[in-house]
DSSP file (Angstrom, degrees, kcal/mol; ACC not computed):
  #  RESIDUE AA STRUCTURE BP1 BP2  ACC     N-H-->O    O-->H-N    N-H-->O    O-->H-N    TCO  KAPPA ALPHA  PHI   PSI    X-CA   Y-CA   Z-CA
    1    1 A M     >        0   0    0      0, 0.0     4,-2.3     0, 0.0     5,-0.2   0.000 360.0 360.0 360.0 -42.8  -98.1  160.2   -1.9
    2    2 A Q  H  >  +     0   0    0      1,-0.2     4,-2.3     2,-0.2     5,-0.2   0.888 360.0  54.4 -62.1 -38.3  -94.5  159.9   -3.1
    3    3 A R  H  > S+     0   0    0      1,-0.2     4,-2.4     2,-0.2    -1,-0.2   0.924 110.0  45.6 -62.1 -44.3  -95.7  158.7   -6.5
    4    4 A Y  H  > S+     0   0    0      1,-0.2     4,-2.7     2,-0.2    -1,-0.2   0.880 111.4  52.6 -67.8 -37.0  -97.9  161.8   -7.0
    5    5 A L  H  < S+     0   0    0     -4,-2.3    -1,-0.2     1,-0.2    -2,-0.2   0.877 111.7  46.4 -65.9 -36.2  -95.2  164.1   -5.8
    6    6 A L  H  < S+     0   0    0     -4,-2.3    -2,-0.2    -5,-0.2    -1,-0.2   0.893 117.3  43.1 -71.1 -39.7  -92.8  162.6   -8.3
    7    7 A L  H  < S+     0   0    0     -4,-2.4    -2,-0.2     1,-0.2    -3,-0.2   0.856 128.3  26.8 -73.2 -35.4  -95.3  162.7  -11.2
    8    8 A Y    ><  +     0   0    0     -4,-2.7     3,-1.5    -5,-0.2    -1,-0.2  -0.575  63.4 158.9-129.6  69.0  -96.6  166.2  -10.4
    9    9 A P  G >  S+     0   0    0      0, 0.0     3,-1.4     0, 0.0     4,-0.2   0.776  73.1  66.5 -65.3 -24.7  -93.8  168.2   -8.6
   10   10 A E  G 3  S+     0   0    0      1,-0.3     3,-0.2    -3,-0.1     4,-0.1   0.705 102.9  47.4 -69.3 -17.5  -95.5  171.5   -9.6
   11   11 A Y  G <> S+     0   0    0     -3,-1.5     4,-2.8    -7,-0.2    -1,-0.3   0.057  74.8 120.2-107.4  23.9  -98.4  170.7   -7.3
   12   12 A A  H <> S+     0   0    0     -3,-1.4     4,-2.3     1,-0.2     5,-0.2   0.909  75.2  47.6 -58.1 -46.6  -96.3  169.6   -4.3
   13   13 A G  H  > S+     0   0    0     -4,-0.2     4,-2.2     1,-0.2    -1,-0.2   0.920 114.6  45.7 -61.7 -44.7  -97.8  172.2   -1.9
   14   14 A E  H  > S+     0   0    0      1,-0.2     4,-2.4     2,-0.2    -1,-0.2   0.882 112.1  51.6 -67.3 -38.5 -101.4  171.4   -2.9
   15   15 A L  H  X S+     0   0    0     -4,-2.8     4,-2.4     2,-0.2    -2,-0.2   0.896 110.1  48.8 -66.1 -39.4 -100.8  167.7   -2.6
   16   16 A I  H  X S+     0   0    0     -4,-2.3     4,-2.2    -5,-0.2    -2,-0.2   0.927 111.7  49.4 -65.0 -44.1  -99.3  168.0    0.8
   17   17 A D  H  X S+     0   0    0     -4,-2.2     4,-2.4     1,-0.2    -2,-0.2   0.911 111.4  49.9 -60.2 -42.1 -102.3  170.2    1.9
   18   18 A L  H  X S+     0   0    0     -4,-2.4     4,-2.6     1,-0.2    -2,-0.2   0.908 109.3  50.6 -63.6 -42.5 -104.7  167.6    0.5
   19   19 A S  H  X S+     0   0    0     -4,-2.4     4,-1.7     1,-0.2    -1,-0.2   0.895 111.3  48.5 -65.0 -37.9 -103.0  164.7    2.3
   20   20 A R  H  X S+     0   0    0     -4,-2.2     4,-1.0     2,-0.2    -1,-0.2   0.916 111.6  49.8 -66.3 -41.7 -103.1  166.6    5.6
   21   21 A E  H  < S+     0   0    0     -4,-2.4     3,-0.4     1,-0.2    -2,-0.2   0.907 112.3  47.4 -62.7 -41.8 -106.8  167.4    5.0
   22   22 A L  H  < S+     0   0    0     -4,-2.6    -1,-0.2     1,-0.2    -2,-0.2   0.791 110.3  52.7 -71.2 -27.7 -107.6  163.7    4.2
   23   23 A S  H  < S+     0   0    0     -4,-1.7    -1,-0.2    -5,-0.2    -2,-0.2   0.643  86.0 101.6 -85.3 -13.3 -105.7  162.4    7.2
   24   24 A R  S  < S-     0   0    0     -4,-1.0     2,-0.4    -3,-0.4    -3,-0.0  -0.427  80.0-115.5 -68.2 144.0 -107.5  164.7    9.7
   25   25 A E        -     0   0    0     -2,-0.1     2,-0.3     1,-0.1    -1,-0.1  -0.655  29.0-117.3 -83.7 137.2 -110.1  162.9   11.7
   26   26 A A        -     0   0    0     -2,-0.4     2,-0.5     2,-0.0    -1,-0.1  -0.525  28.7-159.7 -75.1 132.9 -113.6  164.1   11.0
   27   27 A R        -     0   0    0     -2,-0.3     2,-0.6     2,-0.1    -1,-0.0  -0.950  14.8-166.9-117.7 133.1 -115.3  165.6   14.0
   28   28 A D        +     0   0    0     -2,-0.5     2,-1.2     2,-0.0     3,-0.1  -0.737  18.4 176.0-115.2  80.6 -119.0  166.0   14.3
   29   29 A D        +     0   0    0     -2,-0.6    -2,-0.1     1,-0.2     0, 0.0  -0.703  17.5 151.1 -95.1  91.0 -119.1  168.4   17.3
   30   30 A A        +     0   0    0     -2,-1.2    -1,-0.2     2,-0.0    -2,-0.0   0.316  32.6 122.3-100.4   7.0 -122.8  169.2   17.8
   31   31 A A        -     0   0    0      1,-0.1     3,-0.1    -3,-0.1    -2,-0.0  -0.426  69.5-107.0 -70.2 143.9 -122.4  169.8   21.6
   32   32 A P        -     0   0    0      0, 0.0    -1,-0.1     0, 0.0     2,-0.1  -0.304  41.3 -93.4 -68.3 156.2 -123.5  173.2   22.9
   33   33 A L        -     0   0    0      1,-0.1     2,-0.1     2,-0.1     0, 0.0  -0.376  39.5-117.5 -68.2 146.0 -120.8  175.6   24.0
   34   34 A S     >  -     0   0    0      1,-0.1     4,-2.5    -3,-0.1     5,-0.2  -0.352  28.2-106.2 -75.9 166.1 -119.8  175.7   27.6
   35   35 A G  H  > S+     0   0    0      1,-0.2     4,-2.2     2,-0.2     5,-0.1   0.863 121.9  51.7 -60.7 -37.5 -120.4  178.9   29.6
   36   36 A V  H  > S+     0   0    0      2,-0.2     4,-2.3     1,-0.2    -1,-0.2   0.922 110.2  48.1 -66.8 -44.7 -116.6  179.5   29.6
   37   37 A D  H  > S+     0   0    0      1,-0.2     4,-2.3     2,-0.2    -2,-0.2   0.923 112.4  48.6 -62.3 -43.6 -116.4  179.2   25.9
   38   38 A Q  H  X S+     0   0    0     -4,-2.5     4,-2.6     1,-0.2    -1,-0.2   0.893 110.3  51.8 -63.8 -39.3 -119.4  181.5   25.3
   39   39 A A  H  X S+     0   0    0     -4,-2.2     4,-2.4     2,-0.2    -1,-0.2   0.896 109.3  50.4 -64.1 -39.9 -117.9  184.1   27.7
   40   40 A L  H  X S+     0   0    0     -4,-2.3     4,-2.4     2,-0.2    -2,-0.2   0.911 111.8  47.5 -63.2 -42.6 -114.6  184.0   25.7
   41   41 A I  H  X S+     0   0    0     -4,-2.3     4,-2.5     2,-0.2    -2,-0.2   0.920 112.3  49.2 -64.5 -44.1 -116.5  184.5   22.5
   42   42 A D  H  X S+     0   0    0     -4,-2.6     4,-2.3     2,-0.2    -2,-0.2   0.897 111.8  49.0 -62.9 -41.2 -118.5  187.3   23.9
   43   43 A T  H  X S+     0   0    0     -4,-2.4     4,-2.2     2,-0.2    -1,-0.2   0.926 112.2  47.8 -64.1 -45.2 -115.4  189.0   25.3
   44   44 A A  H  X S+     0   0    0     -4,-2.4     4,-2.3     1,-0.2    -2,-0.2   0.901 112.0  50.1 -63.2 -40.3 -113.6  188.7   22.0
   45   45 A W  H  X S+     0   0    0     -4,-2.5     4,-2.8     2,-0.2    -1,-0.2   0.905 109.2  51.3 -65.5 -40.7 -116.6  190.0   20.1
   46   46 A S  H  X S+     0   0    0     -4,-2.3     4,-2.2     2,-0.2    -1,-0.2   0.909 110.9  48.4 -61.7 -42.4 -116.9  193.0   22.4
   47   47 A Q  H  X S+     0   0    0     -4,-2.2     4,-1.8     2,-0.2    -1,-0.2   0.903 112.5  48.9 -64.7 -40.7 -113.2  193.8   21.9
   48   48 A H  H  X S+     0   0    0     -4,-2.3     4,-1.7     2,-0.2    -2,-0.2   0.927 111.7  48.4 -64.0 -44.7 -113.6  193.5   18.2
   49   49 A A  H  < S+     0   0    0     -4,-2.8    -2,-0.2     1,-0.2    -1,-0.2   0.874 112.3  49.1 -64.9 -37.2 -116.6  195.8   18.1
   50   50 A A  H  < S+     0   0    0     -4,-2.2    -1,-0.2    -5,-0.2    -2,-0.2   0.826 111.8  49.6 -71.6 -30.5 -114.9  198.4   20.3
   51   51 A A  H  < S+     0   0    0     -4,-1.8    -2,-0.2    -5,-0.2    -1,-0.2   0.769  89.6  91.9 -80.5 -26.4 -111.8  198.4   18.0
   52   52 A S  S  < S-     0   0    0     -4,-1.7     2,-0.1    -5,-0.1    -4,-0.0  -0.506  86.7-110.0 -74.0 136.3 -113.6  198.8   14.7
   53   53 A P        -     0   0    0      0, 0.0     2,-0.3     0, 0.0    -1,-0.1  -0.355  29.6-117.0 -67.4 141.0 -114.0  202.4   13.7
   54   54 A A        -     0   0    0     -4,-0.1     2,-0.2     1,-0.1     3,-0.0  -0.586  30.6-115.0 -76.5 136.6 -117.5  203.8   13.8
   55   55 A A        -     0   0    0     -2,-0.3     2,-0.2     1,-0.1    -1,-0.1  -0.487  33.0-107.2 -72.0 139.7 -118.8  204.9   10.4
   56   56 A A        -     0   0    0     60,-0.2    -1,-0.1    -2,-0.2     2,-0.1  -0.469  38.5-111.2 -68.1 134.8 -119.4  208.6   10.1
   57   57 A A        -     0   0    0     -2,-0.2    -1,-0.1     1,-0.1    60,-0.1  -0.395  29.4-112.7 -67.6 143.2 -123.1  209.4   10.1
   58   58 A D    >   -     0   0    0      1,-0.2     3,-1.4    -2,-0.1     4,-0.3  -0.680  21.7-159.7 -79.2 113.8 -124.5  210.6    6.8
   59   59 A P  T 3  S+     0   0    0      0, 0.0     3,-0.2     0, 0.0    -1,-0.2   0.649  90.4  54.7 -69.5 -11.9 -125.5  214.3    7.4
   60   60 A F  T >  S+     0   0    0      1,-0.2     3,-1.4     2,-0.1    -2,-0.1   0.482  78.0  97.2 -96.9  -3.5 -127.7  214.1    4.3
   61   61 A A  T <  S+     0   0    0     -3,-1.4    -1,-0.2     1,-0.3    -4,-0.0   0.828  84.8  45.6 -59.2 -36.4 -129.8  211.1    5.4
   62   62 A A  T 3  S+     0   0    0     -4,-0.3    -1,-0.3    -3,-0.2     2,-0.3   0.544  88.2 107.6 -87.4  -6.3 -132.7  213.0    6.8
   63   63 A L    <   -     0   0    0     -3,-1.4     2,-0.1    44,-0.1    -3,-0.0  -0.531  55.7-151.4 -80.0 137.5 -133.1  215.5    3.9
   64   64 A T     >  -     0   0    0     -2,-0.3     4,-2.1     1,-0.1     5,-0.2  -0.379  33.6 -96.3 -95.5 176.8 -136.0  215.0    1.6
   65   65 A V  H  > S+     0   0    0      1,-0.2     4,-2.0     2,-0.2     5,-0.2   0.902 127.2  51.8 -60.8 -41.7 -136.3  215.9   -2.1
   66   66 A D  H  > S+     0   0    0      1,-0.2     4,-2.2     2,-0.2    -1,-0.2   0.886 106.9  53.5 -63.4 -37.8 -137.9  219.2   -1.2
   67   67 A D  H  > S+     0   0    0      1,-0.2     4,-2.1     2,-0.2    -1,-0.2   0.907 108.2  50.0 -62.0 -41.4 -135.0  219.9    1.2
   68   68 A W  H  X S+     0   0    0     -4,-2.1     4,-2.3     2,-0.2    -1,-0.2   0.861 108.2  52.8 -67.3 -34.5 -132.6  219.3   -1.7
   69   69 A R  H  X S+     0   0    0     -4,-2.0     4,-2.4     2,-0.2    -1,-0.2   0.921 109.4  49.4 -63.6 -42.1 -134.5  221.7   -3.9
   70   70 A A  H  X S+     0   0    0     -4,-2.2     4,-2.9     2,-0.2    -2,-0.2   0.877 108.5  53.2 -64.3 -37.5 -134.3  224.3   -1.2
   71   71 A V  H  X S+     0   0    0     -4,-2.1     4,-2.3     2,-0.2     5,-0.2   0.931 109.6  48.5 -61.9 -45.5 -130.5  223.7   -0.9
   72   72 A A  H  X>S+     0   0    0     -4,-2.3     5,-2.0     1,-0.2     4,-1.0   0.908 114.0  46.2 -61.9 -42.4 -130.2  224.3   -4.7
   73   73 A R  H  <5S+     0   0    0     -4,-2.4     3,-0.2     2,-0.2    -2,-0.2   0.919 111.8  51.7 -65.7 -42.6 -132.2  227.5   -4.5
   74   74 A G  H  <5S+     0   0    0     -4,-2.9    -2,-0.2     1,-0.2    -1,-0.2   0.864 116.4  39.0 -63.0 -36.8 -130.2  228.7   -1.4
   75   75 A L  H  <5S-     0   0    0     -4,-2.3    -1,-0.2    -5,-0.2    -2,-0.2   0.606 105.8-131.3 -86.6 -12.5 -126.9  228.1   -3.2
   76   76 A D  T  <5 +     0   0    0     -4,-1.0    -3,-0.2     1,-0.2    -4,-0.1   0.935  64.5 123.6  58.5  50.4 -128.3  229.4   -6.5
   77   77 A V      < -     0   0    0     -5,-2.0    -1,-0.2    -6,-0.1    -2,-0.1  -0.924  70.0 -88.8-132.4 158.2 -127.0  226.4   -8.4
   78   78 A P    >>  -     0   0    0      0, 0.0     3,-1.3     0, 0.0     4,-1.2  -0.300  39.9-114.0 -63.2 154.0 -128.7  223.8  -10.7
   79   79 A R  H 3> S+     0   0    0      1,-0.3     4,-2.6     2,-0.2     5,-0.2   0.788 113.5  66.1 -62.3 -27.9 -129.9  220.7   -8.9
   80   80 A Q  H 3> S+     0   0    0      1,-0.2     4,-1.9     2,-0.2    -1,-0.3   0.811  98.7  53.5 -66.6 -26.2 -127.4  218.5  -10.7
   81   81 A V  H <> S+     0   0    0     -3,-1.3     4,-2.0     2,-0.2    -1,-0.2   0.920 110.2  46.5 -68.5 -44.3 -124.6  220.4   -8.8
   82   82 A V  H  X S+     0   0    0     -4,-1.2     4,-2.9     1,-0.2    -2,-0.2   0.884 110.9  53.1 -65.3 -38.1 -126.3  219.6   -5.5
   83   83 A T  H  X S+     0   0    0     -4,-2.6     4,-2.4     2,-0.2    -1,-0.2   0.913 107.9  50.4 -63.2 -42.1 -126.8  216.0   -6.6
   84   84 A A  H  <>S+     0   0    0     -4,-1.9     5,-2.7     2,-0.2     6,-0.7   0.891 113.0  46.6 -63.0 -38.7 -123.1  215.7   -7.4
   85   85 A L  H ><5S+     0   0    0     -4,-2.0     3,-1.2     3,-0.2    -2,-0.2   0.925 111.7  50.8 -67.5 -44.2 -122.3  217.1   -3.9
   86   86 A R  H 3<5S+     0   0    0     -4,-2.9    -2,-0.2     1,-0.3    -1,-0.2   0.883 113.0  45.2 -61.1 -39.5 -124.8  214.8   -2.2
   87   87 A E  T 3<5S-     0   0    0     -4,-2.4    35,-1.8    -5,-0.2    -1,-0.3   0.395 111.8-123.2 -86.2   3.2 -123.3  211.8   -4.0
   88   88 A R  T < 5 +     0   0    0     -3,-1.2    -3,-0.2    33,-0.2    -2,-0.1   0.844  67.6 138.4  58.1  37.8 -119.8  213.0   -3.1
   89   89 A R      < +     0   0    0     -5,-2.7    52,-2.6    -6,-0.2     2,-0.4   0.495  52.0  84.0 -85.0  -4.5 -118.8  213.0   -6.8
   90   90 A V  B    S-a  141   0A   0     -6,-0.7     2,-0.3    50,-0.2    52,-0.2  -0.844  89.8-114.9-101.7 133.5 -117.0  216.3   -6.1
   91   91 A S    >   -     0   0    0     50,-3.2     3,-1.3    -2,-0.4     4,-0.4  -0.506  19.8-140.7 -66.5 127.8 -113.5  216.3   -4.7
   92   92 A L  G >  S+     0   0    0     -2,-0.3     3,-1.4     1,-0.3    -1,-0.2   0.855  99.2  58.3 -61.1 -36.7 -113.6  217.9   -1.2
   93   93 A V  G 3  S+     0   0    0      1,-0.3    -1,-0.3    -3,-0.0    49,-0.1   0.693 100.0  58.8 -69.7 -16.5 -110.3  219.7   -1.7
   94   94 A S  G <  S+     0   0    0     -3,-1.3    -1,-0.3    47,-0.2    50,-0.2   0.536  85.1  93.5 -87.9  -6.1 -111.7  221.5   -4.8
   95   95 A I  S <  S-     0   0    0     -3,-1.4    66,-0.1    -4,-0.4     5,-0.0  -0.775  80.5-124.6 -91.3 120.3 -114.6  223.1   -2.9
   96   96 A P     >  -     0   0    0      0, 0.0     4,-2.6     0, 0.0     5,-0.2  -0.304  20.1-119.4 -60.9 147.0 -113.8  226.6   -1.6
   97   97 A R  H  > S+     0   0    0      1,-0.2     4,-2.4     2,-0.2     5,-0.2   0.877 112.2  52.4 -56.7 -43.0 -114.3  227.0    2.2
   98   98 A R  H  > S+     0   0    0      1,-0.2     4,-2.2     2,-0.2    -1,-0.2   0.917 111.5  46.0 -63.0 -43.5 -116.9  229.7    1.8
   99   99 A F  H  > S+     0   0    0      1,-0.2     4,-2.7     2,-0.2    -2,-0.2   0.903 111.5  52.6 -65.1 -41.0 -119.0  227.5   -0.6
  100  100 A L  H  X S+     0   0    0     -4,-2.6     4,-2.5     2,-0.2    -2,-0.2   0.888 109.3  49.6 -62.8 -39.2 -118.6  224.5    1.7
  101  101 A Q  H  X S+     0   0    0     -4,-2.4     4,-2.3     2,-0.2    -1,-0.2   0.917 112.2  47.3 -65.3 -43.3 -119.9  226.6    4.7
  102  102 A R  H  X S+     0   0    0     -4,-2.2     4,-2.4     2,-0.2    -2,-0.2   0.908 113.0  49.3 -63.8 -41.2 -122.9  227.8    2.7
  103  103 A F  H  X S+     0   0    0     -4,-2.7     4,-2.1     2,-0.2    -2,-0.2   0.911 110.4  50.5 -64.3 -42.9 -123.6  224.2    1.5
  104  104 A A  H  <>S+     0   0    0     -4,-2.5     5,-3.0     2,-0.2    -2,-0.2   0.916 111.9  47.4 -62.1 -43.8 -123.3  222.9    5.1
  105  105 A E  H ><5S+     0   0    0     -4,-2.3     3,-1.4     1,-0.2    -2,-0.2   0.928 112.6  48.5 -63.1 -44.9 -125.7  225.6    6.4
  106  106 A A  H 3<5S+     0   0    0     -4,-2.4    -1,-0.2     1,-0.3    -2,-0.2   0.836 112.8  48.5 -65.0 -32.4 -128.2  224.9    3.6
  107  107 A A  T 3<5S-     0   0    0     -4,-2.1    -1,-0.3    -5,-0.2    -2,-0.2   0.294 115.3-116.6 -90.7   9.8 -128.0  221.2    4.2
  108  108 A R  T < 5S+     0   0    0     -3,-1.4     2,-0.2     1,-0.2    -3,-0.2   0.931  80.5 103.1  54.7  51.3 -128.5  221.7    8.0
  109  109 A S      < -     0   0    0     -5,-3.0     2,-0.3    -6,-0.1    -1,-0.2  -0.728  69.1-106.4-141.4-173.0 -125.1  220.3    8.8
  110  110 A S     >  -     0   0    0     -2,-0.2     4,-2.2    -3,-0.1     5,-0.2  -0.868  26.1-116.3-122.1 161.1 -121.7  221.6    9.8
  111  111 A V  H  > S+     0   0    0     -2,-0.3     4,-2.8     1,-0.2     5,-0.2   0.896 116.9  54.7 -61.5 -39.5 -118.5  221.7    7.8
  112  112 A A  H  > S+     0   0    0      1,-0.2     4,-2.2     2,-0.2    -1,-0.2   0.902 108.0  48.7 -62.1 -41.5 -116.9  219.2   10.3
  113  113 A Q  H  > S+     0   0    0      2,-0.2     4,-1.9     1,-0.2    -1,-0.2   0.910 112.1  49.1 -65.2 -41.2 -119.7  216.7    9.7
  114  114 A L  H  X S+     0   0    0     -4,-2.2     4,-1.4     1,-0.2    -2,-0.2   0.937 112.0  47.9 -62.6 -46.2 -119.4  217.1    5.9
  115  115 A E  H  < S+     0   0    0     -4,-2.8    -1,-0.2     1,-0.2    -2,-0.2   0.886 112.0  50.1 -63.3 -38.5 -115.6  216.6    6.0
  116  116 A A  H  < S+     0   0    0     -4,-2.2   -60,-0.2     1,-0.2    -1,-0.2   0.849 116.4  40.8 -68.6 -33.6 -116.0  213.5    8.3
  117  117 A S  H  < S+     0   0    0     -4,-1.9     2,-0.3    -5,-0.2    -1,-0.2   0.597  91.3 105.4 -91.1 -10.6 -118.6  211.9    6.0
  118  118 A W     <  +     0   0    0     -4,-1.4     3,-0.1    -5,-0.2   -27,-0.0  -0.524  41.7 130.5 -75.8 131.9 -116.9  212.9    2.7
  119  119 A G        -     0   0    0     -2,-0.3     3,-0.1     1,-0.2   -27,-0.1  -0.753  61.6 -29.9-152.3-160.2 -115.2  210.0    1.0
  120  120 A P  S    S-     0   0    0      0, 0.0    -1,-0.2     0, 0.0   -31,-0.1  -0.265  90.1 -70.7 -60.3 156.4 -115.1  208.4   -2.4
  121  121 A G        -     0   0    0     17,-0.4     2,-0.4   -32,-0.1   -33,-0.2  -0.147  50.4-147.9 -51.5 139.0 -118.3  208.7   -4.4
  122  122 A Q        -     0   0    0    -35,-1.8     2,-0.3    -3,-0.1    -1,-0.1  -0.907  16.9-117.2-112.4 138.6 -121.1  206.7   -3.1
  123  123 A L        -     0   0    0     -2,-0.4     2,-0.3    12,-0.1    14,-0.1  -0.544  31.2-115.5 -74.3 135.7 -123.8  205.2   -5.3
  124  124 A A    >   -     0   0    0     -2,-0.3     3,-0.9     1,-0.2    -1,-0.1  -0.557  15.7-145.7 -71.5 129.9 -127.2  206.5   -4.7
  125  125 A G  T 3  S+     0   0    0     -2,-0.3    -1,-0.2     1,-0.2    -2,-0.0   0.786  96.0  60.5 -67.3 -27.0 -129.5  203.7   -3.5
  126  126 A A  T 3  S+     0   0    0      1,-0.0     2,-0.7    -3,-0.0    -1,-0.2   0.691  89.4  83.3 -76.1 -17.0 -132.5  205.2   -5.2
  127  127 A R    <   +     0   0    0     -3,-0.9     2,-0.4     2,-0.0    -1,-0.0  -0.775  52.3 156.9 -92.2 120.1 -130.8  204.9   -8.6
  128  128 A S        +     0   0    0     -2,-0.7     2,-0.3     2,-0.0    -3,-0.0  -0.963   8.0 169.3-144.3 127.4 -131.1  201.6  -10.2
  129  129 A Y        -     0   0    0     -2,-0.4     2,-0.4     0, 0.0    -2,-0.0  -0.924  43.5 -96.7-131.6 155.3 -130.8  200.8  -13.9
  130  130 A K        +     0   0    0     -2,-0.3     2,-0.3     2,-0.0     3,-0.0  -0.607  55.9 167.4 -72.7 127.7 -130.5  197.6  -15.9
  131  131 A A        -     0   0    0     -2,-0.4     3,-0.0     1,-0.1     0, 0.0  -0.964  46.6-131.4-142.5 157.5 -126.9  197.1  -16.6
  132  132 A D  S    S+     0   0    0     -2,-0.3     2,-0.3     2,-0.1    -1,-0.1   0.724  94.5  29.4 -79.7 -22.4 -124.6  194.4  -17.9
  133  133 A S  S    S-     0   0    0     -3,-0.0     3,-0.1     3,-0.0    -1,-0.0  -0.875  99.6 -79.7-134.5 166.8 -122.1  195.0  -15.0
  134  134 A K        -     0   0    0     -2,-0.3    -2,-0.1     1,-0.1     2,-0.0  -0.451  52.8-114.3 -67.2 132.2 -122.1  196.1  -11.4
  135  135 A P        -     0   0    0      0, 0.0     2,-0.3     0, 0.0    -1,-0.1  -0.368  34.0-162.5 -67.3 147.2 -122.3  199.9  -11.2
  136  136 A T        -     0   0    0     -3,-0.1     2,-0.3   -14,-0.1   -14,-0.1  -0.910  26.4 -99.7-127.9 157.1 -119.3  201.6   -9.7
  137  137 A A        -     0   0    0     -2,-0.3     3,-0.1   -16,-0.2   -14,-0.1  -0.602  44.2-127.0 -74.9 132.4 -118.7  205.0   -8.2
  138  138 A G        -     0   0    0     -2,-0.3   -17,-0.4     1,-0.1     2,-0.1  -0.171  33.5 -80.1 -74.4 172.3 -117.0  207.3  -10.7
  139  139 A E        -     0   0    0      1,-0.1    -1,-0.1   -19,-0.1     2,-0.1  -0.448  52.0-105.9 -71.5 144.6 -113.9  209.2  -10.1
  140  140 A Q        -     0   0    0     -2,-0.1     2,-0.2   -50,-0.1   -50,-0.2  -0.453  37.7-163.5 -73.3 145.6 -114.3  212.5   -8.2
  141  141 A V  B     -a   90   0A   0    -52,-2.6   -50,-3.2    -2,-0.1   -47,-0.2  -0.743  26.3 -86.9-122.3 171.0 -114.1  215.7  -10.1
  142  142 A S     >  -     0   0    0     -2,-0.2     4,-1.8   -52,-0.2     5,-0.1  -0.389  31.4-119.7 -77.3 157.1 -113.6  219.3   -9.2
  143  143 A L  H  > S+     0   0    0    -52,-0.3     4,-2.5     1,-0.2     5,-0.2   0.880 115.1  58.1 -62.1 -37.5 -116.4  221.6   -8.2
  144  144 A E  H  > S+     0   0    0      1,-0.2     4,-2.3     2,-0.2    -1,-0.2   0.905 105.1  49.6 -60.1 -41.2 -115.5  223.9  -11.1
  145  145 A Q  H  > S+     0   0    0      2,-0.2     4,-2.8     1,-0.2    -1,-0.2   0.896 109.9  50.7 -65.1 -40.0 -115.9  221.0  -13.6
  146  146 A V  H  X S+     0   0    0     -4,-1.8     4,-1.7     2,-0.2    -2,-0.2   0.909 111.0  49.0 -63.5 -41.6 -119.3  220.1  -12.1
  147  147 A L  H  <>S+     0   0    0     -4,-2.5     5,-2.4     2,-0.2     4,-0.4   0.890 111.8  49.0 -64.9 -39.4 -120.4  223.8  -12.5
  148  148 A I  H ><5S+     0   0    0     -4,-2.3     3,-1.5     1,-0.2    -2,-0.2   0.938 111.1  49.5 -64.0 -46.2 -119.1  223.8  -16.1
  149  149 A D  H 3<5S+     0   0    0     -4,-2.8    -1,-0.2     1,-0.3    -2,-0.2   0.807 107.8  55.1 -63.1 -29.2 -121.0  220.6  -16.9
  150  150 A A  T 3<5S-     0   0    0     -4,-1.7    -1,-0.3    -5,-0.2    -2,-0.2   0.519 116.9-114.4 -82.1  -4.8 -124.2  222.1  -15.3
  151  151 A G  T < 5 +     0   0    0     -3,-1.5    -3,-0.2    -4,-0.4    -2,-0.1   0.761  53.8 166.0  80.3  25.0 -123.9  225.1  -17.7
  152  152 A V      < -     0   0    0     -5,-2.4    -1,-0.2    -6,-0.1     5,-0.1  -0.617  42.7-109.1 -74.8 129.3 -123.3  227.7  -15.0
  153  153 A P     >  -     0   0    0      0, 0.0     4,-2.4     0, 0.0     5,-0.2  -0.159  25.0-112.9 -59.3 154.6 -122.1  230.9  -16.6
  154  154 A A  H  > S+     0   0    0      1,-0.2     4,-2.5     2,-0.2     5,-0.2   0.874 114.3  50.4 -59.2 -43.0 -118.4  231.9  -16.1
  155  155 A E  H  > S+     0   0    0      1,-0.2     4,-1.7     2,-0.2    -1,-0.2   0.887 112.8  46.4 -67.0 -36.6 -119.0  235.0  -14.0
  156  156 A K  H  > S+     0   0    0      2,-0.2     4,-2.5     1,-0.2    -1,-0.2   0.874 110.9  53.3 -70.9 -36.4 -121.3  233.1  -11.7
  157  157 A R  H  X S+     0   0    0     -4,-2.4     4,-2.5     2,-0.2    -2,-0.2   0.927 108.1  50.5 -61.1 -44.9 -118.8  230.2  -11.5
  158  158 A A  H  X S+     0   0    0     -4,-2.5     4,-0.7     1,-0.2    -1,-0.2   0.900 111.1  48.9 -60.5 -40.4 -116.1  232.7  -10.5
  159  159 A Q  H >< S+     0   0    0     -4,-1.7     3,-0.5     1,-0.2    -1,-0.2   0.910 113.2  46.1 -66.0 -42.7 -118.4  234.1   -7.8
  160  160 A L  H 3< S+     0   0    0     -4,-2.5    -2,-0.2     1,-0.2    -1,-0.2   0.847 115.0  47.3 -69.0 -34.2 -119.2  230.6   -6.4
  161  161 A L  H 3< S+     0   0    0     -4,-2.5    -1,-0.2    -5,-0.2    -2,-0.2   0.510  86.3 112.2 -87.5  -5.0 -115.6  229.5   -6.5
  162  162 A A    <<  -     0   0    0     -4,-0.7   -63,-0.2    -3,-0.5   -64,-0.1  -0.429  64.1-142.4 -69.2 143.2 -114.3  232.7   -4.8
  163  163 A E  S    S+     0   0    0     -2,-0.1     2,-0.3   -65,-0.1   -65,-0.2   0.745  83.1  36.5 -76.9 -24.9 -112.9  232.2   -1.3
  164  164 A T              0   0    0    -67,-0.1    -2,-0.1   -66,-0.0   -66,-0.0  -0.829 360.0 360.0-126.2 164.5 -114.3  235.6    0.0
  165  165 A D              0   0    0     -2,-0.3    -3,-0.0   -67,-0.0    -2,-0.0   0.461 360.0 360.0 -73.1 360.0 -117.5  237.6   -0.6
């Protein structure tokens, strides 16, 4: 060990770890767990499960394609706007409260449920394309940008983005 440490001082930490690993006695413990051990494991697992935060339920999970078409008609926006909202590609803070309330009603949800489930963009599971690399969720954009990209006229955009009727 000393010889290797003198020859390769830059690997001192790794060599010490290796020597400790090699000097440990190998155990082949195939005996079943005792009742006490199993109870300790179960208790620890229960505590872990209780401490981990529950994921917010997806308020859009039960909606069908026809439902999404109805949402687009109800909001009077192109379907690509609704798709961007569904995939959470729109920054939540850029959505006016009135529009968010209308969207929640059309999607048979509440504003609180939408806010709780809104996070960084999520990739749609139904979309799969051949790619050279793993797909990633894009950066969130403002609702106004999504409306511009969808070709919504300026006066209609102003109406949709207004905070009051």
